[in-house]
KETI-315108 format. One record per residue (C-alpha): residue in three letters; x, y, z; residue number from 1. Coordinates in pm, 1 decimal. Layout:
// KETI-315108
<kepa code="ALA" east="X" north="Y" up="Z" pos="NUM"/>
...
***
This chain:
// KETI-315108
<kepa code="UNK" east="2.4" north="10.5" up="8.0" pos="1"/>
<kepa code="UNK" east="144.8" north="337.3" up="-87.1" pos="2"/>
<kepa code="UNK" east="79.5" north="607.9" up="152.8" pos="3"/>
<kepa code="UNK" east="164.1" north="996.1" up="72.9" pos="4"/>
<kepa code="UNK" east="132.3" north="1223.3" up="356.3" pos="5"/>
<kepa code="UNK" east="120.0" north="1614.2" up="296.9" pos="6"/>
<kepa code="UNK" east="29.8" north="1918.6" up="506.0" pos="7"/>
<kepa code="UNK" east="-239.8" north="2104.9" up="393.1" pos="8"/>
<kepa code="UNK" east="-219.9" north="2475.3" up="486.8" pos="9"/>
<kepa code="UNK" east="-452.3" north="2656.4" up="224.8" pos="10"/>
<kepa code="UNK" east="-684.5" north="2534.9" up="-32.8" pos="11"/>
<kepa code="UNK" east="-633.2" north="2662.9" up="-387.2" pos="12"/>
<kepa code="UNK" east="-912.9" north="2647.2" up="-639.0" pos="13"/>
<kepa code="UNK" east="-685.2" north="2429.8" up="-845.1" pos="14"/>
<kepa code="UNK" east="-654.5" north="2162.5" up="-572.4" pos="15"/>
<kepa code="UNK" east="-1038.3" north="2196.9" up="-508.4" pos="16"/>
<kepa code="UNK" east="-1102.0" north="2112.3" up="-878.2" pos="17"/>
<kepa code="UNK" east="-886.3" north="1808.8" up="-861.2" pos="18"/>
<kepa code="UNK" east="-1051.5" north="1686.2" up="-568.2" pos="19"/>
<kepa code="UNK" east="-1403.5" north="1723.9" up="-731.4" pos="20"/>
<kepa code="UNK" east="-1279.1" north="1503.2" up="-1032.3" pos="21"/>
<kepa code="UNK" east="-1091.3" north="1238.3" up="-832.3" pos="22"/>
<kepa code="UNK" east="-1303.0" north="960.2" up="-691.2" pos="23"/>
<kepa code="UNK" east="-1055.5" north="882.4" up="-433.9" pos="24"/>
<kepa code="UNK" east="-965.0" north="1222.7" up="-317.8" pos="25"/>
<kepa code="UNK" east="-1176.1" north="1411.9" up="-37.1" pos="26"/>
<kepa code="UNK" east="-1030.6" north="1729.4" up="94.4" pos="27"/>
<kepa code="UNK" east="-1186.9" north="1906.0" up="386.7" pos="28"/>
<kepa code="UNK" east="-1186.4" north="2284.5" up="375.5" pos="29"/>
<kepa code="UNK" east="-960.0" north="2414.4" up="637.8" pos="30"/>
<kepa code="UNK" east="-913.0" north="2769.8" up="576.2" pos="31"/>
<kepa code="UNK" east="-636.6" north="2887.3" up="781.7" pos="32"/>
<kepa code="UNK" east="-597.0" north="2523.8" up="976.6" pos="33"/>
<kepa code="UNK" east="-316.1" north="2304.1" up="922.1" pos="34"/>
<kepa code="UNK" east="-393.4" north="1940.5" up="851.7" pos="35"/>
<kepa code="UNK" east="-219.3" north="1622.0" up="769.7" pos="36"/>
<kepa code="UNK" east="-391.2" north="1461.0" up="455.1" pos="37"/>
<kepa code="UNK" east="-349.1" north="1086.4" up="396.2" pos="38"/>
<kepa code="UNK" east="-402.7" north="950.4" up="44.9" pos="39"/>
<kepa code="UNK" east="-403.0" north="551.0" up="-4.5" pos="40"/>
<kepa code="UNK" east="-544.0" north="353.6" up="-276.8" pos="41"/>
<kepa code="UNK" east="-809.5" north="234.6" up="-47.1" pos="42"/>
<kepa code="UNK" east="-900.3" north="505.2" up="194.0" pos="43"/>
<kepa code="UNK" east="-878.8" north="876.7" up="264.8" pos="44"/>
<kepa code="UNK" east="-873.8" north="1026.7" up="590.9" pos="45"/>
<kepa code="UNK" east="-780.3" north="1363.8" up="726.2" pos="46"/>
<kepa code="UNK" east="-619.8" north="1425.7" up="1089.9" pos="47"/>
<kepa code="UNK" east="-596.6" north="1772.4" up="1230.2" pos="48"/>
<kepa code="UNK" east="-289.6" north="1851.3" up="1449.1" pos="49"/>
<kepa code="UNK" east="-319.6" north="2231.2" up="1480.0" pos="50"/>
<kepa code="UNK" east="-492.8" north="2535.1" up="1398.1" pos="51"/>
<kepa code="UNK" east="-329.5" north="2860.4" up="1325.4" pos="52"/>
<kepa code="UNK" east="-417.2" north="3239.2" up="1261.6" pos="53"/>
<kepa code="UNK" east="-259.3" north="3541.2" up="1216.4" pos="54"/>
<kepa code="UNK" east="-391.5" north="3898.9" up="1303.8" pos="55"/>
<kepa code="UNK" east="-242.6" north="4227.7" up="1387.5" pos="56"/>
<kepa code="UNK" east="111.4" north="4097.7" up="1394.5" pos="57"/>
<kepa code="UNK" east="36.0" north="3814.0" up="1618.5" pos="58"/>
<kepa code="UNK" east="53.4" north="3416.5" up="1492.6" pos="59"/>
<kepa code="UNK" east="-124.6" north="3193.1" up="1717.9" pos="60"/>
<kepa code="UNK" east="-45.0" north="2812.3" up="1687.1" pos="61"/>
<kepa code="UNK" east="-311.9" north="2614.1" up="1867.6" pos="62"/>
<kepa code="UNK" east="-245.6" north="2255.3" up="1922.2" pos="63"/>
<kepa code="UNK" east="-564.3" north="2059.1" up="1829.3" pos="64"/>
<kepa code="UNK" east="-501.9" north="1672.3" up="1845.4" pos="65"/>
<kepa code="UNK" east="-756.4" north="1581.4" up="2121.4" pos="66"/>
<kepa code="UNK" east="-714.8" north="1198.1" up="2047.0" pos="67"/>
<kepa code="UNK" east="-343.4" north="1212.0" up="2169.2" pos="68"/>
<kepa code="UNK" east="-400.5" north="1501.8" up="2428.8" pos="69"/>
<kepa code="UNK" east="-190.8" north="1726.0" up="2211.6" pos="70"/>
<kepa code="UNK" east="114.8" north="1499.0" up="2231.8" pos="71"/>
<kepa code="UNK" east="417.1" north="1633.3" up="2067.4" pos="72"/>
<kepa code="UNK" east="434.2" north="1340.7" up="1802.0" pos="73"/>
<kepa code="UNK" east="708.8" north="1367.7" up="1520.4" pos="74"/>
<kepa code="UNK" east="420.4" north="1500.3" up="1287.8" pos="75"/>
<kepa code="UNK" east="301.1" north="1748.9" up="1536.2" pos="76"/>
<kepa code="UNK" east="655.1" north="1868.5" up="1603.7" pos="77"/>
<kepa code="UNK" east="714.5" north="1919.3" up="1220.6" pos="78"/>
<kepa code="UNK" east="413.3" north="2112.6" up="1171.2" pos="79"/>
<kepa code="UNK" east="468.5" north="2338.6" up="1463.7" pos="80"/>
<kepa code="UNK" east="840.5" north="2392.2" up="1328.5" pos="81"/>
<kepa code="UNK" east="699.6" north="2452.7" up="982.6" pos="82"/>
<kepa code="UNK" east="431.1" north="2712.9" up="1109.3" pos="83"/>
<kepa code="UNK" east="706.4" north="2891.8" up="1281.8" pos="84"/>
<kepa code="UNK" east="970.0" north="2908.3" up="1028.7" pos="85"/>
<kepa code="UNK" east="734.9" north="3003.3" up="735.5" pos="86"/>
<kepa code="UNK" east="680.5" north="3350.7" up="918.2" pos="87"/>
<kepa code="UNK" east="1010.0" north="3377.8" up="1068.2" pos="88"/>
<kepa code="UNK" east="1127.5" north="3649.3" up="812.4" pos="89"/>
<kepa code="UNK" east="791.3" north="3821.3" up="799.2" pos="90"/>
<kepa code="UNK" east="845.5" north="4173.8" up="861.4" pos="91"/>
<kepa code="UNK" east="501.3" north="4237.9" up="1021.1" pos="92"/>
<kepa code="UNK" east="517.2" north="3951.7" up="1276.6" pos="93"/>
<kepa code="UNK" east="563.7" north="4071.1" up="1625.8" pos="94"/>
<kepa code="UNK" east="503.2" north="3765.6" up="1861.1" pos="95"/>
<kepa code="UNK" east="412.6" north="3417.6" up="1832.0" pos="96"/>
<kepa code="UNK" east="131.7" north="3255.0" up="2083.2" pos="97"/>
<kepa code="UNK" east="121.1" north="2867.5" up="2126.3" pos="98"/>
<kepa code="UNK" east="-190.7" north="2777.4" up="2279.8" pos="99"/>
<kepa code="UNK" east="-412.7" north="2445.0" up="2300.8" pos="100"/>
<kepa code="UNK" east="-783.0" north="2382.8" up="2213.9" pos="101"/>
<kepa code="UNK" east="-1006.9" north="2394.6" up="2492.4" pos="102"/>
<kepa code="UNK" east="-965.3" north="2090.3" up="2738.1" pos="103"/>
<kepa code="UNK" east="-778.4" north="1960.0" up="3042.9" pos="104"/>
<kepa code="UNK" east="-456.9" north="1914.0" up="2881.5" pos="105"/>
<kepa code="UNK" east="-216.0" north="2173.7" up="2716.3" pos="106"/>
<kepa code="UNK" east="21.8" north="1883.4" up="2578.5" pos="107"/>
<kepa code="UNK" east="73.9" north="1547.3" up="2721.1" pos="108"/>
<kepa code="UNK" east="441.3" north="1541.4" up="2614.4" pos="109"/>
<kepa code="UNK" east="581.8" north="1293.7" up="2350.3" pos="110"/>
<kepa code="UNK" east="366.5" north="1042.4" up="2191.5" pos="111"/>
<kepa code="UNK" east="467.6" north="703.9" up="2386.7" pos="112"/>
<kepa code="UNK" east="340.5" north="502.1" up="2094.0" pos="113"/>
<kepa code="UNK" east="647.8" north="643.8" up="1893.2" pos="114"/>
<kepa code="UNK" east="899.4" north="537.2" up="2181.1" pos="115"/>
<kepa code="UNK" east="853.9" north="174.5" up="2169.9" pos="116"/>
<kepa code="UNK" east="1135.9" north="-54.1" up="2066.8" pos="117"/>
<kepa code="UNK" east="935.1" north="-174.4" up="1781.9" pos="118"/>
<kepa code="UNK" east="969.7" north="147.1" up="1594.3" pos="119"/>
<kepa code="UNK" east="1357.0" north="143.2" up="1619.4" pos="120"/>
<kepa code="UNK" east="1633.9" north="373.5" up="1710.3" pos="121"/>
<kepa code="UNK" east="1638.1" north="558.3" up="1391.6" pos="122"/>
<kepa code="UNK" east="1270.5" north="682.0" up="1461.7" pos="123"/>
<kepa code="UNK" east="1346.3" north="752.7" up="1825.1" pos="124"/>
<kepa code="UNK" east="1653.8" north="981.6" up="1714.5" pos="125"/>
<kepa code="UNK" east="1433.9" north="1168.3" up="1484.6" pos="126"/>
<kepa code="UNK" east="1188.4" north="1227.2" up="1747.0" pos="127"/>
<kepa code="UNK" east="1430.2" north="1369.9" up="1979.0" pos="128"/>
<kepa code="UNK" east="1655.1" north="1552.6" up="1735.5" pos="129"/>
<kepa code="UNK" east="1307.8" north="1710.9" up="1608.5" pos="130"/>
<kepa code="UNK" east="1213.9" north="1809.5" up="1961.0" pos="131"/>
<kepa code="UNK" east="1550.2" north="1972.5" up="2016.0" pos="132"/>
<kepa code="UNK" east="1525.4" north="2161.2" up="1701.9" pos="133"/>
<kepa code="UNK" east="1199.2" north="2287.1" up="1791.3" pos="134"/>
<kepa code="UNK" east="1313.5" north="2418.4" up="2122.8" pos="135"/>
<kepa code="UNK" east="1623.0" north="2581.5" up="1958.7" pos="136"/>
<kepa code="UNK" east="1415.7" north="2752.0" up="1689.3" pos="137"/>
<kepa code="UNK" east="1185.5" north="2902.0" up="1968.2" pos="138"/>
<kepa code="UNK" east="1483.8" north="3005.7" up="2150.7" pos="139"/>
<kepa code="UNK" east="1651.7" north="3191.3" up="1833.1" pos="140"/>
<kepa code="UNK" east="1329.3" north="3302.8" up="1684.4" pos="141"/>
<kepa code="UNK" east="1338.3" north="3673.2" up="1618.1" pos="142"/>
<kepa code="UNK" east="1013.1" north="3754.0" up="1809.7" pos="143"/>
<kepa code="UNK" east="877.8" north="3655.5" up="2149.7" pos="144"/>
<kepa code="UNK" east="712.1" north="3323.8" up="2175.8" pos="145"/>
<kepa code="UNK" east="451.5" north="3300.3" up="2425.2" pos="146"/>
<kepa code="UNK" east="304.2" north="2976.8" up="2583.4" pos="147"/>
<kepa code="UNK" east="-75.9" north="3031.6" up="2674.4" pos="148"/>
<kepa code="UNK" east="-143.2" north="2720.2" up="2894.9" pos="149"/>
<kepa code="UNK" east="-474.0" north="2611.7" up="3016.6" pos="150"/>
<kepa code="UNK" east="-446.8" north="2260.1" up="3142.2" pos="151"/>
<kepa code="UNK" east="-178.5" north="2000.3" up="3217.6" pos="152"/>
<kepa code="UNK" east="161.8" north="2054.1" up="3060.0" pos="153"/>
<kepa code="UNK" east="357.6" north="1728.3" up="3078.0" pos="154"/>
<kepa code="UNK" east="689.5" north="1611.4" up="3001.7" pos="155"/>
<kepa code="UNK" east="786.8" north="1745.7" up="2643.7" pos="156"/>
<kepa code="UNK" east="462.5" north="1981.6" up="2690.9" pos="157"/>
<kepa code="UNK" east="630.1" north="2124.7" up="2989.7" pos="158"/>
<kepa code="UNK" east="961.5" north="2123.1" up="2788.0" pos="159"/>
<kepa code="UNK" east="776.3" north="2353.5" up="2538.1" pos="160"/>
<kepa code="UNK" east="643.9" north="2585.9" up="2778.4" pos="161"/>
<kepa code="UNK" east="999.2" north="2629.6" up="2934.1" pos="162"/>
<kepa code="UNK" east="1143.5" north="2676.1" up="2588.4" pos="163"/>
<kepa code="UNK" east="900.5" north="2965.6" up="2535.2" pos="164"/>
<kepa code="UNK" east="1014.0" north="3335.8" up="2639.9" pos="165"/>
<kepa code="UNK" east="678.6" north="3396.5" up="2817.5" pos="166"/>
<kepa code="UNK" east="437.1" north="3168.4" up="2971.6" pos="167"/>
<kepa code="UNK" east="108.1" north="3261.5" up="3094.3" pos="168"/>
<kepa code="UNK" east="-117.3" north="3014.0" up="3264.0" pos="169"/>
<kepa code="UNK" east="-461.8" north="2954.9" up="3409.2" pos="170"/>
<kepa code="UNK" east="-510.6" north="2875.3" up="3784.3" pos="171"/>
<kepa code="UNK" east="-615.2" north="2515.5" up="3696.5" pos="172"/>
<kepa code="UNK" east="-303.4" north="2456.1" up="3507.8" pos="173"/>
<kepa code="UNK" east="-27.3" north="2213.0" up="3619.5" pos="174"/>
<kepa code="UNK" east="317.4" north="2113.7" up="3495.0" pos="175"/>
<kepa code="UNK" east="492.6" north="1789.1" up="3551.7" pos="176"/>
<kepa code="UNK" east="774.5" north="1561.8" up="3408.4" pos="177"/>
<kepa code="UNK" east="643.8" north="1224.2" up="3482.4" pos="178"/>
<kepa code="UNK" east="868.5" north="1013.8" up="3272.7" pos="179"/>
<kepa code="UNK" east="1013.8" north="826.8" up="3576.1" pos="180"/>
<kepa code="UNK" east="663.5" north="695.5" up="3622.7" pos="181"/>
<kepa code="UNK" east="672.1" north="516.9" up="3276.7" pos="182"/>
<kepa code="UNK" east="1041.1" north="404.7" up="3324.8" pos="183"/>
<kepa code="UNK" east="1174.8" north="703.3" up="3110.8" pos="184"/>
<kepa code="UNK" east="1372.6" north="983.1" up="3275.7" pos="185"/>
<kepa code="UNK" east="1272.2" north="1335.2" up="3128.6" pos="186"/>
<kepa code="UNK" east="1604.4" north="1400.8" up="3023.6" pos="187"/>
<kepa code="UNK" east="1551.1" north="1644.9" up="2755.6" pos="188"/>
<kepa code="UNK" east="1245.4" north="1807.5" up="2901.0" pos="189"/>
<kepa code="UNK" east="1480.2" north="1855.3" up="3185.7" pos="190"/>
<kepa code="UNK" east="1709.4" north="2087.7" up="2990.2" pos="191"/>
<kepa code="UNK" east="1495.5" north="2388.7" up="2970.9" pos="192"/>
<kepa code="UNK" east="1305.5" north="2319.0" up="3296.1" pos="193"/>
<kepa code="UNK" east="1656.9" north="2341.8" up="3489.3" pos="194"/>
<kepa code="UNK" east="1728.6" north="2661.3" up="3316.0" pos="195"/>
<kepa code="UNK" east="1398.1" north="2823.5" up="3443.2" pos="196"/>
<kepa code="UNK" east="1362.6" north="2692.6" up="3775.7" pos="197"/>
<kepa code="UNK" east="1603.5" north="2634.0" up="4081.0" pos="198"/>
<kepa code="UNK" east="1771.9" north="2294.4" up="4054.2" pos="199"/>
<kepa code="UNK" east="1619.8" north="2170.9" up="4371.1" pos="200"/>
<kepa code="UNK" east="1279.1" north="2220.2" up="4238.7" pos="201"/>
<kepa code="UNK" east="1371.9" north="2070.6" up="3879.9" pos="202"/>
<kepa code="UNK" east="1512.8" north="1775.3" up="4050.0" pos="203"/>
<kepa code="UNK" east="1214.4" north="1729.8" up="4272.6" pos="204"/>
<kepa code="UNK" east="964.2" north="1736.9" up="3959.9" pos="205"/>
<kepa code="UNK" east="1216.8" north="1505.4" up="3762.2" pos="206"/>
<kepa code="UNK" east="1290.9" north="1250.4" up="3998.9" pos="207"/>
<kepa code="UNK" east="940.5" north="1209.8" up="4143.6" pos="208"/>
<kepa code="UNK" east="716.6" north="1288.3" up="3861.9" pos="209"/>
<kepa code="UNK" east="482.5" north="1502.3" up="4086.5" pos="210"/>
<kepa code="UNK" east="346.1" north="1791.8" up="3928.5" pos="211"/>
<kepa code="UNK" east="353.7" north="2171.2" up="4016.7" pos="212"/>
<kepa code="UNK" east="35.0" north="2367.8" up="4040.8" pos="213"/>
<kepa code="UNK" east="0.6" north="2693.6" up="3868.7" pos="214"/>
<kepa code="UNK" east="110.3" north="2897.5" up="4170.7" pos="215"/>
<kepa code="UNK" east="384.5" north="2670.7" up="4242.6" pos="216"/>
<kepa code="UNK" east="512.1" north="2702.3" up="3890.8" pos="217"/>
<kepa code="UNK" east="480.3" north="3080.4" up="3906.5" pos="218"/>
<kepa code="UNK" east="677.8" north="3090.0" up="4241.5" pos="219"/>
<kepa code="UNK" east="938.9" north="2836.3" up="4084.2" pos="220"/>
<kepa code="UNK" east="988.7" north="3086.2" up="3766.6" pos="221"/>
<kepa code="UNK" east="837.6" north="2845.7" up="3529.9" pos="222"/>
<kepa code="UNK" east="562.0" north="3060.0" up="3419.3" pos="223"/>
<kepa code="UNK" east="545.6" north="3452.2" up="3386.3" pos="224"/>
<kepa code="UNK" east="186.5" north="3491.8" up="3523.8" pos="225"/>
<kepa code="UNK" east="-115.8" north="3321.6" up="3654.6" pos="226"/>
<kepa code="UNK" east="-455.0" north="3450.1" up="3566.8" pos="227"/>
<kepa code="UNK" east="-819.1" north="3364.8" up="3645.8" pos="228"/>
<kepa code="UNK" east="-944.6" north="3055.5" up="3426.6" pos="229"/>
<kepa code="UNK" east="-1162.8" north="3308.5" up="3226.4" pos="230"/>
<kepa code="UNK" east="-890.9" north="3565.9" up="3181.2" pos="231"/>
<kepa code="UNK" east="-621.8" north="3386.5" up="2973.1" pos="232"/>
<kepa code="UNK" east="-710.7" north="3517.8" up="2620.9" pos="233"/>
<kepa code="UNK" east="-752.5" north="3879.7" up="2776.1" pos="234"/>
<kepa code="UNK" east="-396.0" north="3865.4" up="2930.3" pos="235"/>
<kepa code="UNK" east="-253.0" north="3713.4" up="2627.4" pos="236"/>
<kepa code="UNK" east="-385.7" north="4008.7" up="2413.8" pos="237"/>
<kepa code="UNK" east="-262.9" north="4266.4" up="2680.4" pos="238"/>
<kepa code="UNK" east="107.3" north="4089.0" up="2640.1" pos="239"/>
<kepa code="UNK" east="90.4" north="4080.7" up="2276.5" pos="240"/>
<kepa code="UNK" east="-29.8" north="4453.1" up="2246.5" pos="241"/>
<kepa code="UNK" east="258.2" north="4546.3" up="2463.4" pos="242"/>
<kepa code="UNK" east="497.1" north="4377.2" up="2236.5" pos="243"/>
<kepa code="UNK" east="322.5" north="4517.9" up="1936.6" pos="244"/>
<kepa code="UNK" east="377.6" north="4879.2" up="2048.2" pos="245"/>
<kepa code="UNK" east="757.7" north="4839.4" up="2071.0" pos="246"/>
<kepa code="UNK" east="1046.2" north="4837.2" up="1801.2" pos="247"/>
<kepa code="UNK" east="1071.8" north="4467.3" up="1657.8" pos="248"/>
<kepa code="UNK" east="1443.5" north="4532.6" up="1597.1" pos="249"/>
<kepa code="UNK" east="1492.0" north="4614.5" up="1960.0" pos="250"/>
<kepa code="UNK" east="1291.4" north="4324.3" up="2088.7" pos="251"/>
<kepa code="UNK" east="1476.9" north="4090.3" up="1853.5" pos="252"/>
<kepa code="UNK" east="1810.3" north="4259.5" up="1989.7" pos="253"/>
<kepa code="UNK" east="1696.8" north="4216.5" up="2353.1" pos="254"/>
<kepa code="UNK" east="1585.8" north="3845.7" up="2313.9" pos="255"/>
<kepa code="UNK" east="1910.8" north="3751.4" up="2151.0" pos="256"/>
<kepa code="UNK" east="2096.8" north="3908.8" up="2431.6" pos="257"/>
<kepa code="UNK" east="1878.0" north="3764.7" up="2723.5" pos="258"/>
<kepa code="UNK" east="1994.3" north="3401.5" up="2578.7" pos="259"/>
<kepa code="UNK" east="2352.3" north="3482.5" up="2504.1" pos="260"/>
<kepa code="UNK" east="2439.6" north="3635.3" up="2837.1" pos="261"/>
<kepa code="UNK" east="2297.6" north="3335.8" up="3038.3" pos="262"/>
<kepa code="UNK" east="2602.3" north="3153.5" up="2925.8" pos="263"/>
<kepa code="UNK" east="2858.3" north="3423.3" up="3055.9" pos="264"/>
<kepa code="UNK" east="2981.2" north="3489.9" up="3397.0" pos="265"/>
<kepa code="UNK" east="2888.2" north="3808.3" up="3554.5" pos="266"/>
<kepa code="UNK" east="3189.8" north="4006.9" up="3437.8" pos="267"/>
<kepa code="UNK" east="3158.9" north="3902.3" up="3105.7" pos="268"/>
<kepa code="UNK" east="2784.6" north="3956.3" up="3083.7" pos="269"/>
<kepa code="UNK" east="2851.5" north="4317.7" up="3181.3" pos="270"/>
<kepa code="UNK" east="3103.0" north="4369.3" up="2915.4" pos="271"/>
<kepa code="UNK" east="2882.7" north="4214.4" up="2642.9" pos="272"/>
<kepa code="UNK" east="2581.5" north="4384.6" up="2773.5" pos="273"/>
<kepa code="UNK" east="2764.1" north="4734.6" up="2768.6" pos="274"/>
<kepa code="UNK" east="2851.6" north="4664.7" up="2389.5" pos="275"/>
<kepa code="UNK" east="2492.5" north="4567.7" up="2317.6" pos="276"/>
<kepa code="UNK" east="2360.7" north="4883.4" up="2471.4" pos="277"/>
<kepa code="UNK" east="2605.9" north="5098.0" up="2262.9" pos="278"/>
<kepa code="UNK" east="2493.9" north="4907.9" up="1935.6" pos="279"/>
<kepa code="UNK" east="2144.5" north="4961.8" up="2041.6" pos="280"/>
<kepa code="UNK" east="2179.2" north="5346.0" up="2075.7" pos="281"/>
<kepa code="UNK" east="2317.6" north="5329.5" up="1732.4" pos="282"/>
<kepa code="UNK" east="1984.3" north="5234.7" up="1588.9" pos="283"/>
<kepa code="UNK" east="1750.8" north="5464.3" up="1435.1" pos="284"/>
<kepa code="UNK" east="1463.7" north="5342.9" up="1655.7" pos="285"/>
<kepa code="UNK" east="1670.9" north="5406.2" up="1974.5" pos="286"/>
<kepa code="UNK" east="1711.1" north="5740.9" up="1884.0" pos="287"/>
<kepa code="UNK" east="1349.2" north="5788.8" up="1765.5" pos="288"/>
<kepa code="UNK" east="1243.4" north="5651.7" up="2123.6" pos="289"/>
<kepa code="UNK" east="1467.1" north="5893.3" up="2301.5" pos="290"/>
<kepa code="UNK" east="1342.2" north="6181.1" up="2088.4" pos="291"/>
<kepa code="UNK" east="953.1" north="6078.5" up="2132.7" pos="292"/>
<kepa code="UNK" east="994.2" north="6073.9" up="2513.1" pos="293"/>
<kepa code="UNK" east="1161.3" north="6427.2" up="2522.1" pos="294"/>
<kepa code="UNK" east="896.9" north="6548.8" up="2287.4" pos="295"/>
<kepa code="UNK" east="619.3" north="6342.4" up="2474.6" pos="296"/>
<kepa code="UNK" east="477.8" north="6188.1" up="2183.7" pos="297"/>
<kepa code="UNK" east="440.9" north="5839.1" up="2073.3" pos="298"/>
<kepa code="UNK" east="737.7" north="5700.0" up="1896.9" pos="299"/>
<kepa code="UNK" east="714.0" north="5599.7" up="1523.2" pos="300"/>
<kepa code="UNK" east="908.0" north="5292.1" up="1483.8" pos="301"/>
<kepa code="UNK" east="1105.2" north="5181.6" up="1162.4" pos="302"/>
<kepa code="UNK" east="1106.7" north="4819.6" up="1335.3" pos="303"/>
<kepa code="UNK" east="1442.4" north="4770.1" up="1124.2" pos="304"/>
<kepa code="UNK" east="1812.8" north="4765.1" up="1218.6" pos="305"/>
<kepa code="UNK" east="1895.8" north="5093.7" up="1026.1" pos="306"/>
<kepa code="UNK" east="2150.4" north="5292.4" up="1209.3" pos="307"/>
<kepa code="UNK" east="2087.8" north="5677.5" up="1312.4" pos="308"/>
<kepa code="UNK" east="2226.5" north="5929.0" up="1054.9" pos="309"/>
<kepa code="UNK" east="2336.7" north="6235.2" up="1256.7" pos="310"/>
***
């Protein structure tokens, strides 16, 4: 049996025409949704992994695979990566929001069915290499990536939240690395976790599998803010609006520095930070910001790395 898998993002008239004329091909209208389409010589089925939309400089990626509790399967991760990278150089993009469809789970982590010995080491390598690439893409992405969590973020799901620049969750959310319960230590999920929270807290999570409540996660530094269960969307908009009002170039410069200085000792970080501040001041947007403050008006950003001409 021959199987062809393709990610369908937009439906063109041409494809719709083919679909109407082909007896074996049925394509569901998805608009801005991303779907995985399987075509075989016997059956056709469509399996949706995410939904995405773009509005006012904010791209929202919504995990939407309820059957697997939004597990970060290989296919799911590849689709998230594709959705991130396709807009990476979009000059109007200001932030990315990663959320999940309403339910009790943000993401249950890796799909354990992909981790059995039956699928083989090559597949295991691809799963964890793809996960590592996803987290690195988030870290190096030019605009802030925000996790909007309403429910359980477990194992690689917790890793995804840890990798984001900002994480906002509801009061009913929880966070765990329960791999030890299933004989699998959460080695890779622990990498960004231990870089977000104190080692003792990370060790407690990783070695016991016990979860943190929303407020425990906030106190530990895993999430930026906890909101009422009904106010997540409002707080996310408040956050993205605040980012939208800033210069994209300065936000990009700042995000890059946040990550880079973490690897330096304090003295080196101050030296590097001084260099970055001076480079920042050379930008047209920096001088526009200072000038607008003095003149008591809103700045008019270029959102570019153009240098100020005296």
